[in-house]
C-alpha positions in Angstrom: -52.1 -17.4 -187.7 -53.9 -15.4 -184.4 -51.6 -12.4 -184.3 -49.0 -12.7 -186.3 -48.6 -9.9 -188.2 -45.9 -8.1 -191.5 -44.8 -4.5 -189.6 -43.1 -3.3 -192.9 -40.8 -6.1 -193.8 -40.4 -8.1 -190.4 -43.0 -9.9 -188.5 -44.6 -9.0 -185.2 -46.2 -11.0 -182.5 -49.3 -8.9 -181.1 -51.6 -10.1 -178.2 -54.6 -9.0 -175.8 -54.1 -9.1 -172.4 -57.1 -9.9 -170.3 -59.0 -6.9 -168.7 -57.7 -7.6 -165.4 -53.9 -8.0 -166.9 -54.2 -5.3 -168.7 -55.1 -2.6 -165.3 -51.9 -4.0 -163.5 -49.7 -4.0 -167.1 -50.8 -0.6 -168.1 -51.6 -1.5 -171.6 -54.1 -3.3 -173.4 -51.6 -5.5 -176.1 -48.2 -6.7 -176.1 -46.3 -6.6 -178.9 -43.1 -8.9 -180.0 -41.0 -9.0 -183.2 -40.0 -12.1 -184.4 -37.7 -11.0 -185.8 -37.6 -11.8 -189.5 -39.3 -11.4 -192.7 -39.6 -15.1 -193.5 -42.9 -16.6 -192.8 -41.7 -19.8 -192.4 -39.7 -18.9 -189.6 -41.9 -16.1 -188.3 -44.6 -19.1 -187.8 -41.8 -21.2 -185.1 -40.9 -17.9 -183.6 -44.2 -17.2 -183.1 -44.9 -20.4 -180.9 -41.9 -19.8 -179.0 -42.7 -16.1 -178.5 -46.3 -17.0 -177.6 -44.8 -19.1 -174.7 -42.5 -17.0 -173.1 -45.1 -14.9 -173.2 -47.5 -15.9 -171.1 -45.1 -18.0 -169.2 -43.7 -14.7 -167.9 -46.1 -11.8 -168.4 -49.4 -13.0 -168.1 
């Protein structure tokens, strides 16, 4: 799944921010911990986290 990666044993979600939004936010990527080491749980958490990021930060 795009944006899903593992940092140590915990899965993370990372998404690139569009250039015009990046100038406002001051960063080119947004990363969030999914707080799980299970791939199955990470996939579920990724969907919810992506939705929340789109709704609140972008």
